[in-house]
Chimera marker file (.cmm) of the C-alpha trace (Angstrom):
<marker_set name="trace">
<marker id="1" x="-0.125" y="0.114" z="0.077" r="1" g="1" b="0" radius="0.5"/>
<marker id="2" x="1.538" y="3.371" z="-0.752" r="1" g="1" b="0" radius="0.5"/>
<marker id="3" x="-0.671" y="5.136" z="2.344" r="1" g="1" b="0" radius="0.5"/>
<marker id="4" x="-0.787" y="3.407" z="5.697" r="1" g="1" b="0" radius="0.5"/>
<marker id="5" x="-4.840" y="4.119" z="5.417" r="1" g="1" b="0" radius="0.5"/>
<marker id="6" x="-6.840" y="3.687" z="2.151" r="1" g="1" b="0" radius="0.5"/>
<marker id="7" x="-10.879" y="3.610" z="1.879" r="1" g="1" b="0" radius="0.5"/>
<marker id="8" x="-11.887" y="0.406" z="0.129" r="1" g="1" b="0" radius="0.5"/>
<marker id="9" x="-12.716" y="0.717" z="-3.219" r="1" g="1" b="0" radius="0.5"/>
<marker id="10" x="-16.597" y="0.194" z="-4.055" r="1" g="1" b="0" radius="0.5"/>
<marker id="11" x="-15.639" y="-3.158" z="-5.516" r="1" g="1" b="0" radius="0.5"/>
<marker id="12" x="-13.450" y="-4.347" z="-2.896" r="1" g="1" b="0" radius="0.5"/>
<marker id="13" x="-15.720" y="-2.860" z="-0.037" r="1" g="1" b="0" radius="0.5"/>
<marker id="14" x="-18.766" y="-5.294" z="-1.503" r="1" g="1" b="0" radius="0.5"/>
<marker id="15" x="-16.332" y="-8.105" z="-1.812" r="1" g="1" b="0" radius="0.5"/>
<marker id="16" x="-14.953" y="-7.865" z="1.516" r="1" g="1" b="0" radius="0.5"/>
<marker id="17" x="-18.558" y="-7.265" z="3.417" r="1" g="1" b="0" radius="0.5"/>
<marker id="18" x="-19.873" y="-10.203" z="1.368" r="1" g="1" b="0" radius="0.5"/>
<marker id="19" x="-17.527" y="-12.212" z="2.547" r="1" g="1" b="0" radius="0.5"/>
<marker id="20" x="-18.232" y="-11.135" z="6.043" r="1" g="1" b="0" radius="0.5"/>
<marker id="21" x="-21.772" y="-11.501" z="6.172" r="1" g="1" b="0" radius="0.5"/>
<marker id="22" x="-21.270" y="-15.205" z="4.740" r="1" g="1" b="0" radius="0.5"/>
<marker id="23" x="-18.591" y="-16.198" z="6.733" r="1" g="1" b="0" radius="0.5"/>
<marker id="24" x="-19.565" y="-14.989" z="10.033" r="1" g="1" b="0" radius="0.5"/>
<marker id="25" x="-23.438" y="-15.163" z="9.357" r="1" g="1" b="0" radius="0.5"/>
<marker id="26" x="-23.768" y="-11.413" z="10.141" r="1" g="1" b="0" radius="0.5"/>
<marker id="27" x="-27.249" y="-10.538" z="11.252" r="1" g="1" b="0" radius="0.5"/>
<marker id="28" x="-27.275" y="-6.785" z="11.999" r="1" g="1" b="0" radius="0.5"/>
<marker id="29" x="-30.190" y="-5.975" z="14.339" r="1" g="1" b="0" radius="0.5"/>
<marker id="30" x="-31.373" y="-3.894" z="17.307" r="1" g="1" b="0" radius="0.5"/>
<marker id="31" x="-33.229" y="-6.807" z="18.664" r="1" g="1" b="0" radius="0.5"/>
<marker id="32" x="-31.900" y="-8.514" z="21.524" r="1" g="1" b="0" radius="0.5"/>
<marker id="33" x="-33.531" y="-11.674" z="20.324" r="1" g="1" b="0" radius="0.5"/>
<marker id="34" x="-31.343" y="-11.742" z="17.353" r="1" g="1" b="0" radius="0.5"/>
<marker id="35" x="-27.698" y="-11.025" z="19.397" r="1" g="1" b="0" radius="0.5"/>
<marker id="36" x="-25.011" y="-11.955" z="18.874" r="1" g="1" b="0" radius="0.5"/>
<marker id="37" x="-25.135" y="-10.684" z="15.211" r="1" g="1" b="0" radius="0.5"/>
<marker id="38" x="-22.664" y="-12.800" z="14.155" r="1" g="1" b="0" radius="0.5"/>
<marker id="39" x="-21.449" y="-16.733" z="14.705" r="1" g="1" b="0" radius="0.5"/>
<marker id="40" x="-18.945" y="-16.038" z="17.090" r="1" g="1" b="0" radius="0.5"/>
<marker id="41" x="-15.949" y="-18.452" z="16.038" r="1" g="1" b="0" radius="0.5"/>
<marker id="42" x="-14.866" y="-20.987" z="18.566" r="1" g="1" b="0" radius="0.5"/>
<marker id="43" x="-11.430" y="-19.012" z="19.294" r="1" g="1" b="0" radius="0.5"/>
<marker id="44" x="-13.669" y="-15.903" z="20.587" r="1" g="1" b="0" radius="0.5"/>
<marker id="45" x="-14.411" y="-14.162" z="23.691" r="1" g="1" b="0" radius="0.5"/>
<marker id="46" x="-16.930" y="-11.514" z="23.857" r="1" g="1" b="0" radius="0.5"/>
<marker id="47" x="-17.010" y="-8.670" z="26.679" r="1" g="1" b="0" radius="0.5"/>
<marker id="48" x="-19.982" y="-6.347" z="27.593" r="1" g="1" b="0" radius="0.5"/>
<marker id="49" x="-18.770" y="-2.678" z="27.079" r="1" g="1" b="0" radius="0.5"/>
<marker id="50" x="-22.011" y="-1.411" z="29.143" r="1" g="1" b="0" radius="0.5"/>
<marker id="51" x="-19.778" y="0.075" z="32.329" r="1" g="1" b="0" radius="0.5"/>
<marker id="52" x="-17.530" y="2.213" z="30.137" r="1" g="1" b="0" radius="0.5"/>
<marker id="53" x="-19.787" y="4.948" z="28.678" r="1" g="1" b="0" radius="0.5"/>
<marker id="54" x="-20.544" y="5.719" z="32.645" r="1" g="1" b="0" radius="0.5"/>
<marker id="55" x="-16.500" y="6.354" z="33.301" r="1" g="1" b="0" radius="0.5"/>
<marker id="56" x="-16.266" y="10.246" z="32.884" r="1" g="1" b="0" radius="0.5"/>
<marker id="57" x="-12.578" y="10.227" z="32.468" r="1" g="1" b="0" radius="0.5"/>
<marker id="58" x="-12.712" y="7.322" z="29.937" r="1" g="1" b="0" radius="0.5"/>
<marker id="59" x="-9.390" y="5.880" z="31.267" r="1" g="1" b="0" radius="0.5"/>
<marker id="60" x="-10.546" y="2.131" z="30.887" r="1" g="1" b="0" radius="0.5"/>
<marker id="61" x="-12.299" y="3.025" z="27.245" r="1" g="1" b="0" radius="0.5"/>
<marker id="62" x="-8.673" y="4.315" z="26.512" r="1" g="1" b="0" radius="0.5"/>
<marker id="63" x="-7.096" y="1.364" z="27.879" r="1" g="1" b="0" radius="0.5"/>
<marker id="64" x="-9.365" y="-0.845" z="25.944" r="1" g="1" b="0" radius="0.5"/>
<marker id="65" x="-8.797" y="0.929" z="22.633" r="1" g="1" b="0" radius="0.5"/>
<marker id="66" x="-5.071" y="0.802" z="23.242" r="1" g="1" b="0" radius="0.5"/>
<marker id="67" x="-4.779" y="-3.272" z="24.177" r="1" g="1" b="0" radius="0.5"/>
<marker id="68" x="-6.901" y="-4.013" z="21.150" r="1" g="1" b="0" radius="0.5"/>
<marker id="69" x="-4.911" y="-1.892" z="18.907" r="1" g="1" b="0" radius="0.5"/>
<marker id="70" x="-1.636" y="-3.463" z="20.277" r="1" g="1" b="0" radius="0.5"/>
<marker id="71" x="-3.040" y="-6.962" z="20.151" r="1" g="1" b="0" radius="0.5"/>
<marker id="72" x="-3.694" y="-6.670" z="16.410" r="1" g="1" b="0" radius="0.5"/>
<marker id="73" x="-0.721" y="-4.897" z="15.491" r="1" g="1" b="0" radius="0.5"/>
<marker id="74" x="1.370" y="-7.568" z="17.472" r="1" g="1" b="0" radius="0.5"/>
<marker id="75" x="-0.269" y="-10.375" z="14.965" r="1" g="1" b="0" radius="0.5"/>
<marker id="76" x="0.635" y="-8.941" z="11.743" r="1" g="1" b="0" radius="0.5"/>
<marker id="77" x="3.745" y="-8.438" z="10.143" r="1" g="1" b="0" radius="0.5"/>
<marker id="78" x="5.245" y="-4.938" z="9.339" r="1" g="1" b="0" radius="0.5"/>
<marker id="79" x="4.092" y="-4.586" z="6.059" r="1" g="1" b="0" radius="0.5"/>
<marker id="80" x="0.750" y="-6.613" z="6.533" r="1" g="1" b="0" radius="0.5"/>
<marker id="81" x="-2.724" y="-4.608" z="6.473" r="1" g="1" b="0" radius="0.5"/>
<marker id="82" x="-6.041" y="-5.309" z="8.267" r="1" g="1" b="0" radius="0.5"/>
<marker id="83" x="-9.374" y="-4.115" z="7.472" r="1" g="1" b="0" radius="0.5"/>
<marker id="84" x="-11.529" y="-1.462" z="9.522" r="1" g="1" b="0" radius="0.5"/>
<marker id="85" x="-15.140" y="-2.037" z="8.644" r="1" g="1" b="0" radius="0.5"/>
<marker id="86" x="-17.826" y="0.340" z="9.796" r="1" g="1" b="0" radius="0.5"/>
<marker id="87" x="-21.284" y="-0.946" z="8.614" r="1" g="1" b="0" radius="0.5"/>
<marker id="88" x="-22.932" y="0.978" z="5.815" r="1" g="1" b="0" radius="0.5"/>
<marker id="89" x="-20.309" y="3.696" z="5.761" r="1" g="1" b="0" radius="0.5"/>
<marker id="90" x="-16.701" y="3.761" z="4.418" r="1" g="1" b="0" radius="0.5"/>
<marker id="91" x="-14.485" y="0.795" z="5.215" r="1" g="1" b="0" radius="0.5"/>
<marker id="92" x="-10.569" y="0.555" z="5.303" r="1" g="1" b="0" radius="0.5"/>
<marker id="93" x="-7.305" y="-1.366" z="4.611" r="1" g="1" b="0" radius="0.5"/>
<marker id="94" x="-4.570" y="0.070" z="6.736" r="1" g="1" b="0" radius="0.5"/>
<marker id="95" x="-0.898" y="-0.986" z="8.066" r="1" g="1" b="0" radius="0.5"/>
<marker id="96" x="-1.415" y="-1.168" z="11.763" r="1" g="1" b="0" radius="0.5"/>
<marker id="97" x="2.321" y="-0.823" z="12.122" r="1" g="1" b="0" radius="0.5"/>
<marker id="98" x="1.916" y="2.959" z="10.601" r="1" g="1" b="0" radius="0.5"/>
<marker id="99" x="-0.828" y="4.452" z="12.135" r="1" g="1" b="0" radius="0.5"/>
<marker id="100" x="-1.427" y="5.758" z="15.827" r="1" g="1" b="0" radius="0.5"/>
<marker id="101" x="2.287" y="6.878" z="16.554" r="1" g="1" b="0" radius="0.5"/>
<marker id="102" x="3.752" y="10.543" z="16.695" r="1" g="1" b="0" radius="0.5"/>
<marker id="103" x="3.577" y="11.686" z="13.125" r="1" g="1" b="0" radius="0.5"/>
<marker id="104" x="1.425" y="9.073" z="11.655" r="1" g="1" b="0" radius="0.5"/>
<marker id="105" x="-2.364" y="8.627" z="10.675" r="1" g="1" b="0" radius="0.5"/>
<marker id="106" x="-4.594" y="7.866" z="13.466" r="1" g="1" b="0" radius="0.5"/>
<marker id="107" x="-6.168" y="4.149" z="13.324" r="1" g="1" b="0" radius="0.5"/>
<marker id="108" x="-9.092" y="3.954" z="11.258" r="1" g="1" b="0" radius="0.5"/>
<marker id="109" x="-12.237" y="3.303" z="13.518" r="1" g="1" b="0" radius="0.5"/>
<marker id="110" x="-11.999" y="1.965" z="17.140" r="1" g="1" b="0" radius="0.5"/>
<marker id="111" x="-12.622" y="-1.401" z="18.509" r="1" g="1" b="0" radius="0.5"/>
<marker id="112" x="-15.178" y="0.469" z="20.736" r="1" g="1" b="0" radius="0.5"/>
<marker id="113" x="-18.650" y="0.506" z="18.623" r="1" g="1" b="0" radius="0.5"/>
<marker id="114" x="-19.531" y="3.979" z="18.652" r="1" g="1" b="0" radius="0.5"/>
<marker id="115" x="-23.212" y="3.993" z="17.288" r="1" g="1" b="0" radius="0.5"/>
<marker id="116" x="-22.319" y="1.440" z="14.167" r="1" g="1" b="0" radius="0.5"/>
<marker id="117" x="-20.912" y="-2.347" z="14.197" r="1" g="1" b="0" radius="0.5"/>
<marker id="118" x="-17.249" y="-1.801" z="14.103" r="1" g="1" b="0" radius="0.5"/>
<marker id="119" x="-15.337" y="-4.333" z="12.702" r="1" g="1" b="0" radius="0.5"/>
<marker id="120" x="-11.243" y="-5.275" z="12.379" r="1" g="1" b="0" radius="0.5"/>
<marker id="121" x="-10.397" y="-8.206" z="10.278" r="1" g="1" b="0" radius="0.5"/>
<marker id="122" x="-6.981" y="-9.893" z="9.005" r="1" g="1" b="0" radius="0.5"/>
<marker id="123" x="-6.901" y="-10.090" z="5.489" r="1" g="1" b="0" radius="0.5"/>
<marker id="124" x="-7.671" y="-13.909" z="5.690" r="1" g="1" b="0" radius="0.5"/>
<marker id="125" x="-10.505" y="-13.173" z="8.045" r="1" g="1" b="0" radius="0.5"/>
<marker id="126" x="-9.080" y="-15.740" z="11.026" r="1" g="1" b="0" radius="0.5"/>
<marker id="127" x="-8.653" y="-13.049" z="13.613" r="1" g="1" b="0" radius="0.5"/>
<marker id="128" x="-10.166" y="-9.606" z="14.488" r="1" g="1" b="0" radius="0.5"/>
<marker id="129" x="-12.752" y="-7.856" z="16.798" r="1" g="1" b="0" radius="0.5"/>
<marker id="130" x="-16.523" y="-7.185" z="16.561" r="1" g="1" b="0" radius="0.5"/>
<marker id="131" x="-17.785" y="-4.071" z="18.355" r="1" g="1" b="0" radius="0.5"/>
<marker id="132" x="-21.822" y="-4.309" z="18.593" r="1" g="1" b="0" radius="0.5"/>
<marker id="133" x="-23.258" y="-1.256" z="19.212" r="1" g="1" b="0" radius="0.5"/>
<marker id="134" x="-26.826" y="-2.421" z="20.620" r="1" g="1" b="0" radius="0.5"/>
<marker id="135" x="-25.582" y="-5.165" z="22.717" r="1" g="1" b="0" radius="0.5"/>
<marker id="136" x="-22.628" y="-3.159" z="23.994" r="1" g="1" b="0" radius="0.5"/>
<marker id="137" x="-20.255" y="-5.934" z="23.367" r="1" g="1" b="0" radius="0.5"/>
<marker id="138" x="-16.739" y="-6.648" z="21.706" r="1" g="1" b="0" radius="0.5"/>
<marker id="139" x="-15.664" y="-9.964" z="20.466" r="1" g="1" b="0" radius="0.5"/>
<marker id="140" x="-12.258" y="-10.651" z="19.856" r="1" g="1" b="0" radius="0.5"/>
<marker id="141" x="-11.509" y="-13.683" z="17.917" r="1" g="1" b="0" radius="0.5"/>
<marker id="142" x="-8.893" y="-15.843" z="16.600" r="1" g="1" b="0" radius="0.5"/>
<marker id="143" x="-6.280" y="-17.680" z="18.874" r="1" g="1" b="0" radius="0.5"/>
<marker id="144" x="-3.190" y="-15.425" z="18.103" r="1" g="1" b="0" radius="0.5"/>
<marker id="145" x="-5.026" y="-12.374" z="19.040" r="1" g="1" b="0" radius="0.5"/>
<marker id="146" x="-6.419" y="-13.905" z="22.241" r="1" g="1" b="0" radius="0.5"/>
<marker id="147" x="-3.323" y="-14.756" z="23.417" r="1" g="1" b="0" radius="0.5"/>
<marker id="148" x="-1.984" y="-11.350" z="22.608" r="1" g="1" b="0" radius="0.5"/>
<marker id="149" x="-5.075" y="-9.585" z="24.565" r="1" g="1" b="0" radius="0.5"/>
<marker id="150" x="-7.548" y="-11.249" z="26.596" r="1" g="1" b="0" radius="0.5"/>
<marker id="151" x="-5.893" y="-11.680" z="29.594" r="1" g="1" b="0" radius="0.5"/>
<marker id="152" x="-5.453" y="-7.489" z="29.718" r="1" g="1" b="0" radius="0.5"/>
<marker id="153" x="-8.954" y="-6.975" z="28.382" r="1" g="1" b="0" radius="0.5"/>
<marker id="154" x="-10.299" y="-9.147" z="31.195" r="1" g="1" b="0" radius="0.5"/>
<marker id="155" x="-8.437" y="-6.839" z="33.650" r="1" g="1" b="0" radius="0.5"/>
<marker id="156" x="-10.286" y="-3.582" z="31.788" r="1" g="1" b="0" radius="0.5"/>
<marker id="157" x="-13.824" y="-5.038" z="31.272" r="1" g="1" b="0" radius="0.5"/>
<marker id="158" x="-13.985" y="-7.890" z="33.749" r="1" g="1" b="0" radius="0.5"/>
<marker id="159" x="-15.212" y="-11.388" z="33.087" r="1" g="1" b="0" radius="0.5"/>
<marker id="160" x="-16.475" y="-12.211" z="29.500" r="1" g="1" b="0" radius="0.5"/>
<marker id="161" x="-19.992" y="-12.726" z="28.804" r="1" g="1" b="0" radius="0.5"/>
<marker id="162" x="-19.632" y="-15.649" z="26.216" r="1" g="1" b="0" radius="0.5"/>
<marker id="163" x="-16.656" y="-17.613" z="24.883" r="1" g="1" b="0" radius="0.5"/>
<marker id="164" x="-16.768" y="-19.417" z="21.676" r="1" g="1" b="0" radius="0.5"/>
<marker id="165" x="-20.175" y="-18.001" z="21.301" r="1" g="1" b="0" radius="0.5"/>
<marker id="166" x="-21.794" y="-19.506" z="24.311" r="1" g="1" b="0" radius="0.5"/>
<marker id="167" x="-22.607" y="-17.878" z="27.727" r="1" g="1" b="0" radius="0.5"/>
<link id1="1" id2="2" r="1" g="1" b="0" radius="0.2"/>
<link id1="2" id2="3" r="1" g="1" b="0" radius="0.2"/>
<link id1="3" id2="4" r="1" g="1" b="0" radius="0.2"/>
<link id1="4" id2="5" r="1" g="1" b="0" radius="0.2"/>
<link id1="5" id2="6" r="1" g="1" b="0" radius="0.2"/>
<link id1="6" id2="7" r="1" g="1" b="0" radius="0.2"/>
<link id1="7" id2="8" r="1" g="1" b="0" radius="0.2"/>
<link id1="8" id2="9" r="1" g="1" b="0" radius="0.2"/>
<link id1="9" id2="10" r="1" g="1" b="0" radius="0.2"/>
<link id1="10" id2="11" r="1" g="1" b="0" radius="0.2"/>
<link id1="11" id2="12" r="1" g="1" b="0" radius="0.2"/>
<link id1="12" id2="13" r="1" g="1" b="0" radius="0.2"/>
<link id1="13" id2="14" r="1" g="1" b="0" radius="0.2"/>
<link id1="14" id2="15" r="1" g="1" b="0" radius="0.2"/>
<link id1="15" id2="16" r="1" g="1" b="0" radius="0.2"/>
<link id1="16" id2="17" r="1" g="1" b="0" radius="0.2"/>
<link id1="17" id2="18" r="1" g="1" b="0" radius="0.2"/>
<link id1="18" id2="19" r="1" g="1" b="0" radius="0.2"/>
<link id1="19" id2="20" r="1" g="1" b="0" radius="0.2"/>
<link id1="20" id2="21" r="1" g="1" b="0" radius="0.2"/>
<link id1="21" id2="22" r="1" g="1" b="0" radius="0.2"/>
<link id1="22" id2="23" r="1" g="1" b="0" radius="0.2"/>
<link id1="23" id2="24" r="1" g="1" b="0" radius="0.2"/>
<link id1="24" id2="25" r="1" g="1" b="0" radius="0.2"/>
<link id1="25" id2="26" r="1" g="1" b="0" radius="0.2"/>
<link id1="26" id2="27" r="1" g="1" b="0" radius="0.2"/>
<link id1="27" id2="28" r="1" g="1" b="0" radius="0.2"/>
<link id1="28" id2="29" r="1" g="1" b="0" radius="0.2"/>
<link id1="29" id2="30" r="1" g="1" b="0" radius="0.2"/>
<link id1="30" id2="31" r="1" g="1" b="0" radius="0.2"/>
<link id1="31" id2="32" r="1" g="1" b="0" radius="0.2"/>
<link id1="32" id2="33" r="1" g="1" b="0" radius="0.2"/>
<link id1="33" id2="34" r="1" g="1" b="0" radius="0.2"/>
<link id1="34" id2="35" r="1" g="1" b="0" radius="0.2"/>
<link id1="35" id2="36" r="1" g="1" b="0" radius="0.2"/>
<link id1="36" id2="37" r="1" g="1" b="0" radius="0.2"/>
<link id1="37" id2="38" r="1" g="1" b="0" radius="0.2"/>
<link id1="38" id2="39" r="1" g="1" b="0" radius="0.2"/>
<link id1="39" id2="40" r="1" g="1" b="0" radius="0.2"/>
<link id1="40" id2="41" r="1" g="1" b="0" radius="0.2"/>
<link id1="41" id2="42" r="1" g="1" b="0" radius="0.2"/>
<link id1="42" id2="43" r="1" g="1" b="0" radius="0.2"/>
<link id1="43" id2="44" r="1" g="1" b="0" radius="0.2"/>
<link id1="44" id2="45" r="1" g="1" b="0" radius="0.2"/>
<link id1="45" id2="46" r="1" g="1" b="0" radius="0.2"/>
<link id1="46" id2="47" r="1" g="1" b="0" radius="0.2"/>
<link id1="47" id2="48" r="1" g="1" b="0" radius="0.2"/>
<link id1="48" id2="49" r="1" g="1" b="0" radius="0.2"/>
<link id1="49" id2="50" r="1" g="1" b="0" radius="0.2"/>
<link id1="50" id2="51" r="1" g="1" b="0" radius="0.2"/>
<link id1="51" id2="52" r="1" g="1" b="0" radius="0.2"/>
<link id1="52" id2="53" r="1" g="1" b="0" radius="0.2"/>
<link id1="53" id2="54" r="1" g="1" b="0" radius="0.2"/>
<link id1="54" id2="55" r="1" g="1" b="0" radius="0.2"/>
<link id1="55" id2="56" r="1" g="1" b="0" radius="0.2"/>
<link id1="56" id2="57" r="1" g="1" b="0" radius="0.2"/>
<link id1="57" id2="58" r="1" g="1" b="0" radius="0.2"/>
<link id1="58" id2="59" r="1" g="1" b="0" radius="0.2"/>
<link id1="59" id2="60" r="1" g="1" b="0" radius="0.2"/>
<link id1="60" id2="61" r="1" g="1" b="0" radius="0.2"/>
<link id1="61" id2="62" r="1" g="1" b="0" radius="0.2"/>
<link id1="62" id2="63" r="1" g="1" b="0" radius="0.2"/>
<link id1="63" id2="64" r="1" g="1" b="0" radius="0.2"/>
<link id1="64" id2="65" r="1" g="1" b="0" radius="0.2"/>
<link id1="65" id2="66" r="1" g="1" b="0" radius="0.2"/>
<link id1="66" id2="67" r="1" g="1" b="0" radius="0.2"/>
<link id1="67" id2="68" r="1" g="1" b="0" radius="0.2"/>
<link id1="68" id2="69" r="1" g="1" b="0" radius="0.2"/>
<link id1="69" id2="70" r="1" g="1" b="0" radius="0.2"/>
<link id1="70" id2="71" r="1" g="1" b="0" radius="0.2"/>
<link id1="71" id2="72" r="1" g="1" b="0" radius="0.2"/>
<link id1="72" id2="73" r="1" g="1" b="0" radius="0.2"/>
<link id1="73" id2="74" r="1" g="1" b="0" radius="0.2"/>
<link id1="74" id2="75" r="1" g="1" b="0" radius="0.2"/>
<link id1="75" id2="76" r="1" g="1" b="0" radius="0.2"/>
<link id1="76" id2="77" r="1" g="1" b="0" radius="0.2"/>
<link id1="77" id2="78" r="1" g="1" b="0" radius="0.2"/>
<link id1="78" id2="79" r="1" g="1" b="0" radius="0.2"/>
<link id1="79" id2="80" r="1" g="1" b="0" radius="0.2"/>
<link id1="80" id2="81" r="1" g="1" b="0" radius="0.2"/>
<link id1="81" id2="82" r="1" g="1" b="0" radius="0.2"/>
<link id1="82" id2="83" r="1" g="1" b="0" radius="0.2"/>
<link id1="83" id2="84" r="1" g="1" b="0" radius="0.2"/>
<link id1="84" id2="85" r="1" g="1" b="0" radius="0.2"/>
<link id1="85" id2="86" r="1" g="1" b="0" radius="0.2"/>
<link id1="86" id2="87" r="1" g="1" b="0" radius="0.2"/>
<link id1="87" id2="88" r="1" g="1" b="0" radius="0.2"/>
<link id1="88" id2="89" r="1" g="1" b="0" radius="0.2"/>
<link id1="89" id2="90" r="1" g="1" b="0" radius="0.2"/>
<link id1="90" id2="91" r="1" g="1" b="0" radius="0.2"/>
<link id1="91" id2="92" r="1" g="1" b="0" radius="0.2"/>
<link id1="92" id2="93" r="1" g="1" b="0" radius="0.2"/>
<link id1="93" id2="94" r="1" g="1" b="0" radius="0.2"/>
<link id1="94" id2="95" r="1" g="1" b="0" radius="0.2"/>
<link id1="95" id2="96" r="1" g="1" b="0" radius="0.2"/>
<link id1="96" id2="97" r="1" g="1" b="0" radius="0.2"/>
<link id1="97" id2="98" r="1" g="1" b="0" radius="0.2"/>
<link id1="98" id2="99" r="1" g="1" b="0" radius="0.2"/>
<link id1="99" id2="100" r="1" g="1" b="0" radius="0.2"/>
<link id1="100" id2="101" r="1" g="1" b="0" radius="0.2"/>
<link id1="101" id2="102" r="1" g="1" b="0" radius="0.2"/>
<link id1="102" id2="103" r="1" g="1" b="0" radius="0.2"/>
<link id1="103" id2="104" r="1" g="1" b="0" radius="0.2"/>
<link id1="104" id2="105" r="1" g="1" b="0" radius="0.2"/>
<link id1="105" id2="106" r="1" g="1" b="0" radius="0.2"/>
<link id1="106" id2="107" r="1" g="1" b="0" radius="0.2"/>
<link id1="107" id2="108" r="1" g="1" b="0" radius="0.2"/>
<link id1="108" id2="109" r="1" g="1" b="0" radius="0.2"/>
<link id1="109" id2="110" r="1" g="1" b="0" radius="0.2"/>
<link id1="110" id2="111" r="1" g="1" b="0" radius="0.2"/>
<link id1="111" id2="112" r="1" g="1" b="0" radius="0.2"/>
<link id1="112" id2="113" r="1" g="1" b="0" radius="0.2"/>
<link id1="113" id2="114" r="1" g="1" b="0" radius="0.2"/>
<link id1="114" id2="115" r="1" g="1" b="0" radius="0.2"/>
<link id1="115" id2="116" r="1" g="1" b="0" radius="0.2"/>
<link id1="116" id2="117" r="1" g="1" b="0" radius="0.2"/>
<link id1="117" id2="118" r="1" g="1" b="0" radius="0.2"/>
<link id1="118" id2="119" r="1" g="1" b="0" radius="0.2"/>
<link id1="119" id2="120" r="1" g="1" b="0" radius="0.2"/>
<link id1="120" id2="121" r="1" g="1" b="0" radius="0.2"/>
<link id1="121" id2="122" r="1" g="1" b="0" radius="0.2"/>
<link id1="122" id2="123" r="1" g="1" b="0" radius="0.2"/>
<link id1="123" id2="124" r="1" g="1" b="0" radius="0.2"/>
<link id1="124" id2="125" r="1" g="1" b="0" radius="0.2"/>
<link id1="125" id2="126" r="1" g="1" b="0" radius="0.2"/>
<link id1="126" id2="127" r="1" g="1" b="0" radius="0.2"/>
<link id1="127" id2="128" r="1" g="1" b="0" radius="0.2"/>
<link id1="128" id2="129" r="1" g="1" b="0" radius="0.2"/>
<link id1="129" id2="130" r="1" g="1" b="0" radius="0.2"/>
<link id1="130" id2="131" r="1" g="1" b="0" radius="0.2"/>
<link id1="131" id2="132" r="1" g="1" b="0" radius="0.2"/>
<link id1="132" id2="133" r="1" g="1" b="0" radius="0.2"/>
<link id1="133" id2="134" r="1" g="1" b="0" radius="0.2"/>
<link id1="134" id2="135" r="1" g="1" b="0" radius="0.2"/>
<link id1="135" id2="136" r="1" g="1" b="0" radius="0.2"/>
<link id1="136" id2="137" r="1" g="1" b="0" radius="0.2"/>
<link id1="137" id2="138" r="1" g="1" b="0" radius="0.2"/>
<link id1="138" id2="139" r="1" g="1" b="0" radius="0.2"/>
<link id1="139" id2="140" r="1" g="1" b="0" radius="0.2"/>
<link id1="140" id2="141" r="1" g="1" b="0" radius="0.2"/>
<link id1="141" id2="142" r="1" g="1" b="0" radius="0.2"/>
<link id1="142" id2="143" r="1" g="1" b="0" radius="0.2"/>
<link id1="143" id2="144" r="1" g="1" b="0" radius="0.2"/>
<link id1="144" id2="145" r="1" g="1" b="0" radius="0.2"/>
<link id1="145" id2="146" r="1" g="1" b="0" radius="0.2"/>
<link id1="146" id2="147" r="1" g="1" b="0" radius="0.2"/>
<link id1="147" id2="148" r="1" g="1" b="0" radius="0.2"/>
<link id1="148" id2="149" r="1" g="1" b="0" radius="0.2"/>
<link id1="149" id2="150" r="1" g="1" b="0" radius="0.2"/>
<link id1="150" id2="151" r="1" g="1" b="0" radius="0.2"/>
<link id1="151" id2="152" r="1" g="1" b="0" radius="0.2"/>
<link id1="152" id2="153" r="1" g="1" b="0" radius="0.2"/>
<link id1="153" id2="154" r="1" g="1" b="0" radius="0.2"/>
<link id1="154" id2="155" r="1" g="1" b="0" radius="0.2"/>
<link id1="155" id2="156" r="1" g="1" b="0" radius="0.2"/>
<link id1="156" id2="157" r="1" g="1" b="0" radius="0.2"/>
<link id1="157" id2="158" r="1" g="1" b="0" radius="0.2"/>
<link id1="158" id2="159" r="1" g="1" b="0" radius="0.2"/>
<link id1="159" id2="160" r="1" g="1" b="0" radius="0.2"/>
<link id1="160" id2="161" r="1" g="1" b="0" radius="0.2"/>
<link id1="161" id2="162" r="1" g="1" b="0" radius="0.2"/>
<link id1="162" id2="163" r="1" g="1" b="0" radius="0.2"/>
<link id1="163" id2="164" r="1" g="1" b="0" radius="0.2"/>
<link id1="164" id2="165" r="1" g="1" b="0" radius="0.2"/>
<link id1="165" id2="166" r="1" g="1" b="0" radius="0.2"/>
<link id1="166" id2="167" r="1" g="1" b="0" radius="0.2"/>
</marker_set>
């Protein structure tokens, strides 16, 4: 990639989203009867985000974002890219090792779903995060990402609400 962050062109946007819908059986809905909104992989852990908005200084939210971003970056090579998907909005391909630092562009989106589904995905779809705005949850998936981040995320968010898609 020439730039560290690039919006997905229309054809790639459709291809990536179509694959995400199919592989994760994505069912967007505000109805709790249809949650979780994806088929959470066997190697996944989901936490509630419900307590984070009540925090006035956003310290735990900032720590969560930092942990997920560090975890994702640690799981890919220096030139590898990830997808940052924002449901029904512009989505991106980016190089995590070239964003977020001094003099670098910011990470596209956030692991925290601020009003819409926010998803980070590896190019092969084997690891990433799924932020659900209405369930107020964050799912991390992929053994390598769980090994890199789940213990520290537990410290920020407390016990998980699901593992491998089960309560």
